[in-house]
Steps between C-alpha positions, in 0.01 A plus 500: 500500500440875521846565355427275199161665449668843514749398230227338289276809514784728398603271212142509370499882516835550329521198272448720192817702561694185601393323180610805299836505680544134404437591136746794504769283656466196274391603150820677380718209615275250322520696175878531525588154627262285303443698182810707418744246643359151472250562222272217620150405381195711587342223711816454704536878532145534638553215749827645629348851515209378714734304726732796556209740550342277766827445688590870496149602609506248784832644612349847531194355678746367757674839528163671547397244761809571709429875479141443616630315807693814595229753411206498260540871437872461436431207266269719292768766445773245437302310237415820312863609521606162359235543231631841390864383493397182316315708240801726451740206461253326268491809281881512488524125423251523214679806358829311504336198337355710219824683424777259598347159571637508853383565856624695801839341563852602589580593140215750469575641846867542412417685178273730705784571742736579212262745329483869577177704503531613136567144382200374696269758341633417155450131576135554596437700182660238281302208643165670558225263389122557499456141625679595820259793555200269449644246745554777755137610470377140535716447810361815666142394421558152642643648817196726540250220435671241722368653824143441381564131440389289797520123452331274752632148544366193668659467847677177401639665185633790706674260738660322204616836362650592837674163529647527149608860562695388808674238286590767245654715772712204612613400147529856367839447332373322182297808398734778614639553145149567370402769749620850398558600866774241545636545150535872568666444837759252372550703182587809703734296715672323208515812282672698772762226537535460124541875439778509759677214321444657158620844611803344664590333168423809291707726726800268487521488119799694379432790265865595466524469121826610340482484119848515348410471132183532292410500134363837391234323294284286729310204355134600465359198682685253721246238612564231761248218549554301818305175484409269785570126549554433130737219408660493156465119523125548442530740208463387139734787411772303680411163347221384733262259325170685560439794266445769763707783342338556159529880511855532629619233258362705212710802597863585437625476855839453658472191719764441765564132562686476831355745753415412860358688798704537822217360713176307465274758666403856412607695807867400486512535120361854484754627753766403248324563169404860579824605672877443476472250785617154388603159632850619586393827667632586844241771588123500550291520180355844580848654521542462124358727230181377331399506134198730555699782657779469243269518198307786656818700561615426144192681365246222448133520591470193725202264523423208728200304373418200714255214536673395820452593865478858614643388837545195719774269617624430147367819340656775710840501328363508145244765599762711678728495196216532248349802674825687443378529141332823401196312366358197680211268413394200705223288353330456836545571869622177657768330703652153462161327511390303195325696227266398219348663194776763495687413186825649375342651190310735734819696570597497131165656414539762774850588383379566144339825612745568781843504332600834347689430179609863468763440769792259539356210694630229730211263564488194724212252470483267799280208400326231702605271216461128563486509879317224685198445501550473125131474408446854630770653279307492172147562362292200395564561130864403553409152631667325208668211682337225704622180672442311176792688340751329729646156562277242665796414720397780734190509719220716363518762776873550428431532129231754586754720678739477205219592260401800711862614517541471123178696452646771726814501284278534191328804653838640604603474134198712407571762769865545404404528134240767584764701686736471205223622268477818706860591423578335165435813291720715721869501586485232768680211661297251703671259742302213649612255767332314781592561862555126545383172352255233611500124540183330375536125546802518270694210651340434838173544685536872569330823391625851578827663603689490826852571624490199733439244224664671202528363147627650176142540375445766766788719380518441122315796355416655163691814401388674182582831335286666235626797299273712284595590141578857607727373775681272254543791262631739768707256708646238264806449722279416799311247292827332396609486863171331590534246218850402614392448860204261462679185619702651784438362850341761723319551830247782542653641818718687246219612269518865615845521334352378170208745511731795565743381232217492244393850607861629492482611863795445731516544878774438756349155570468401133732216394529429125626147570157422651301618195413204280506710181837662568806384308689499832247268666658240727298184581485424872434188696129521571463396862163397639492393865879465505493264203589569137208497261718377212676229701220391731142623454502476120595131512299394803177408323 
């Protein structure tokens, strides 16, 4: 009994600081998880906030109770130490929420590791916010006042609190993602591993570029837009029934009719799209020259502007290649986890003040496009389609997915058009294609893209070229080559040859027979998973 009374007396004395620690360790996660991500109602938000706060606070009551069993004096120092660290992590979490809508995680830790002292100082200057100063002052005041707060409980209430705190210690795992301590620990661990993987990839990439021929007059702007999960079978521009391409249809574009991707997932595609690595290659992808290094050596100012991952299992390769550009913009710090409210137009807007039109530019936009979950790929004002727009032969939830996908395609139409508008009054060529396609209940009960259950819908992609009036005037022969090539069969593992052919840049690895616009182009059997697209996949469904 004396032991229980000892714990109870100490809890009463230090409950103010424990309650404050519970607040510091729960509030940022609540804001992030239930407001920025799920966007739920206020009532539900309040309920979940109270629940998380109580469970987190009970957990720290349990931690404090264990410390008291060892030594009351030690428990005092430990709880104040936990309070100071919690306040510091709370301050960092809130700062990240204000500026980036994220929390302490492996992405933010990795960016910290990759920054030098000068970059860190510049970062702090750029994102200084008076709200952060106010929050810091409030946190310090709360810490100072907490030691004067003594809350006395009924003995039975205290016993209930102790019992519940023991339960929280036992079932700690459900709340470990909320507590900054554990997020920081696992972030440090994962970031260290991820940086090793990233550096290993980056160090392997060949930079042995040997340009054999180059046009003395470089095109002012060569723009590549890499989309995500967009199937031409769901584009009105390609004959799809829903009118989800009003802007692109109103433009004079060159629409290629028979282009496929070499895979149905991003990682494998980008290895081939951005380098000379292709389906028939006999070396590793990183042993081949990449488009960024080539264009940079040719004299272009290179840009990588991305709404995709800055790192992660599927993001490391794109990030490693993209960061070889002289100028790099990522819309947010994140890995392969799902993202919301970060739309592709964000990077278009950023690029408007970022691209220097006084130089010769090679610019790559890497979009999030129409990636699942489709409803998160577009703002509410682009919610044009609903289940009622589709056949009653499908269940409503399936029609809902199709509607959301078509809305994402509609927004993608807007984004691509906005990019074109940036370059239409300059000498520019804009090439858009998706990394791979997507199946959306097209002929079976399936949504998404996978190598293990492939269909033609996952690899049939849009491929569009836009040429500005100044480009048409200065490069009429190129335009004629494009016009003649629109119906040729092609796979994008050879697209680097086409880009270099358009730019009049030749390297040792360049092959004119693999450039779709070249008069010497030779169609090849497009093999996907050891089967011919034209003889098998195209006719399968």
